C-alpha positions in Angstrom: 52.6 123.2 19.5 56.0 121.9 18.8 57.7 124.9 18.3 61.3 124.4 19.8 62.1 128.2 20.0 58.6 129.1 21.4 58.9 126.5 24.1 62.3 127.8 25.3 60.9 131.4 25.5 57.7 130.3 26.9 59.6 128.2 29.6 61.4 131.4 30.6 57.8 133.2 30.9 56.8 130.4 33.2 60.1 130.1 35.2 59.9 133.9 36.1 56.0 134.0 36.4 53.6 136.7 36.2 54.8 139.8 38.2 52.0 141.6 40.4 52.1 145.4 40.0 52.4 147.4 43.1 49.4 149.6 44.0 51.4 152.7 43.2 52.4 151.7 39.8 49.0 150.6 39.0 47.7 154.0 39.8 50.3 155.6 37.7 49.5 153.5 34.7 45.7 154.0 35.4 46.3 157.6 35.5 48.4 157.6 32.2 45.7 155.3 30.4 43.1 157.7 31.4 45.0 160.7 30.1 45.9 159.0 26.8 42.2 158.1 26.3 41.0 161.6 27.1 43.4 163.0 24.8 42.6 160.3 21.8 46.3 160.1 21.1 46.5 156.1 20.9 44.1 153.3 20.3 44.7 150.3 22.5 43.2 147.8 20.3 46.3 145.8 19.4 46.7 142.2 20.5 49.4 139.7 21.3 50.1 137.1 18.5 52.3 134.3 17.6 53.3 132.8 14.5 55.2 129.5 15.1 56.4 126.6 13.0 58.9 123.5 14.6 62.2 125.8 14.0 60.8 129.4 13.9 58.8 131.9 15.8 57.7 135.3 15.7 55.7 136.6 18.9 54.3 140.0 19.4 53.3 140.7 23.1 51.3 143.8 23.9 51.6 144.1 27.7 50.0 146.9 29.0 51.5 149.9 27.2 54.8 148.1 26.4 55.3 146.3 22.9 57.7 143.6 22.6 58.5 141.5 19.5 60.7 138.4 19.4 61.6 136.7 16.2 63.7 133.6 16.3 65.1 130.6 14.0 66.5 127.6 15.7 68.1 124.8 13.4 71.0 122.6 13.4 72.5 125.0 10.9 74.0 128.0 12.5 74.2 129.9 9.5 70.3 130.1 9.6 69.9 130.7 13.4 69.1 134.2 14.8 67.1 135.9 17.2 65.7 139.5 16.7 64.1 141.6 19.5 62.2 145.0 19.7 60.9 146.7 22.5 59.0 150.0 22.2 56.5 152.3 24.2 55.4 152.2 27.7 53.1 153.8 30.3 55.7 156.1 32.0 57.1 159.3 31.0 59.9 159.3 28.1 62.6 159.4 30.4 61.5 156.3 32.5 60.7 154.3 29.4 64.2 155.2 28.2 66.0 154.0 31.3 63.9 150.5 30.8 65.5 150.3 27.5 69.1 150.9 28.7 68.3 147.9 31.5 67.2 145.6 28.7 70.1 146.6 26.5 72.6 146.4 29.4 71.4 142.6 30.2 71.4 141.7 26.7 74.7 142.9 25.7 76.1 140.5 28.4 74.7 137.6 26.7 75.9 138.5 23.2 73.3 140.9 21.7 74.2 143.7 19.5 71.7 146.3 19.9 70.6 150.1 19.1 68.1 152.4 20.6 66.4 155.6 19.6 64.2 157.1 22.4 61.8 154.3 23.7 62.5 152.2 20.7 65.1 149.3 21.2 66.2 146.7 18.7 68.7 143.8 19.4 70.1 140.9 17.3 72.1 137.8 17.7 73.0 135.5 15.0 75.1 132.4 13.7 74.4 130.6 17.0 74.1 126.8 17.9 70.4 125.6 18.4 71.3 125.2 22.1 72.5 128.8 22.4 69.5 130.2 20.7 67.3 128.2 23.2 69.3 129.6 26.1 69.1 133.1 25.0 65.2 132.6 24.2 64.9 131.2 27.7 66.7 134.6 29.2 64.3 136.6 27.1 61.4 135.1 28.2 62.3 135.7 31.9 63.6 139.2 31.1 60.3 140.1 29.2 58.5 139.5 32.5 61.1 141.0 34.9 60.7 144.4 32.7 57.0 144.2 32.6 55.9 147.9 34.0 59.6 148.3 35.2 59.6 151.8 33.7 57.4 153.2 36.6 60.1 152.4 39.2 63.1 154.0 37.3 63.0 157.3 38.5 66.8 157.8 38.0 69.8 156.4 36.6 71.0 154.8 39.7 67.8 152.7 40.2 68.2 151.6 36.5 71.6 150.4 37.2 70.5 148.6 40.2 67.8 146.8 38.5 70.4 145.7 35.7 72.7 144.2 38.3 69.9 142.6 40.1 68.4 141.1 36.8 71.9 139.8 35.8 72.4 138.3 39.2 69.0 136.4 38.9 69.6 135.2 35.4 73.1 134.0 36.3 74.8 136.1 33.9 78.4 137.1 34.6 79.2 140.7 33.7 82.1 141.5 31.3 83.2 144.1 33.7 
């Protein structure tokens, strides 16, 4: 599919590779899923999807209990170009999901995204960028999407979350503003 924004995002996914879940995190996730199924509090029938054109993409990812939406326009006209991202939910306790959102927000702010969050819901935008900048940021988002998959399971305190944010920035080659 000749979608320039999707190619950039997907190249980031491929670069990072699919992470293997540690057994302990898998057991926590399995227990959480069993508890939710027993309580009937949520239907897990949602699927991932993508709507693509040469210059546009919207991708909805359902990875475990995390939902990510990435929408982007990538043209020669900087006035039309944007990236919008939303992250929500997860399989861990709310405090850990919030820490995951903070890690994502910290990393994305260093590459020029403006963001807001409420609980475990996160939204970030970046607009009026060159075609090349859009592609670079989508590549980073593709990598970050896999880096943070099931990350909430490991974020038992703020110090651990800060370490992950710093580690991700190093791995992504992002210079901190600090």
